[in-house]
C-alpha positions in Angstrom: 100.1 138.7 88.0 103.5 139.7 88.8 105.6 137.2 90.6 105.2 133.8 91.7 107.0 132.2 88.5 105.5 134.6 85.9 107.8 136.6 83.6 107.5 140.0 84.4 106.8 143.2 81.9 105.4 140.5 79.3 102.1 141.1 76.9 100.6 137.7 76.4 98.2 137.5 72.9 96.4 139.8 71.2 93.0 141.6 70.8 90.9 143.1 68.3 90.9 147.0 67.3 89.0 148.3 70.3 90.2 145.4 73.1 86.7 143.5 73.5 87.4 140.0 72.1 90.8 137.9 71.8 92.6 137.5 68.7 95.4 135.4 69.3 96.7 133.3 71.9 93.4 133.1 73.9 93.5 131.9 77.4 91.3 130.5 79.2 89.6 130.9 82.9 90.5 127.3 83.0 93.8 127.3 81.7 94.5 130.3 84.3 93.0 128.0 86.9 95.5 125.3 85.8 98.7 127.9 85.5 98.2 129.0 89.0 98.2 125.4 90.7 100.9 124.5 88.2 102.9 127.1 89.9 101.9 126.1 93.3 102.5 122.7 92.6 99.5 120.9 92.1 99.0 118.8 88.6 95.5 120.4 87.7 94.9 116.9 85.9 96.2 114.3 88.6 94.4 116.8 91.3 90.8 115.6 91.9 88.1 115.7 94.5 84.8 113.4 95.3 81.5 115.2 93.9 78.5 113.3 93.5 80.4 109.9 92.7 82.6 111.6 90.1 86.5 112.3 89.6 85.9 116.7 89.5 88.8 118.3 88.4 89.5 121.8 90.5 89.7 123.8 86.8 86.5 122.2 86.0 85.2 119.7 83.3 86.9 121.2 80.0 90.3 120.6 79.0 92.6 123.1 80.4 96.5 123.6 79.9 99.1 125.2 81.7 100.3 129.0 80.0 103.9 128.1 79.6 104.5 131.2 77.4 104.3 133.4 80.8 106.3 131.1 82.9 109.6 132.4 84.5 
């Protein structure tokens, strides 16, 4: 991810020796979506859409956070 408010040339988190599993500063897909929505000016916690009688968030039902460490 380059441009659009992301700091260029950074590494976020660490993996195991083989690069299979995140060890430090894990970022879920929900967190990635929340960060992209934030950069688009959308608060993922407040922006919902009705679906089968429920207010659904674009990032899913699990809690998500904006990964501020990668923002410029």
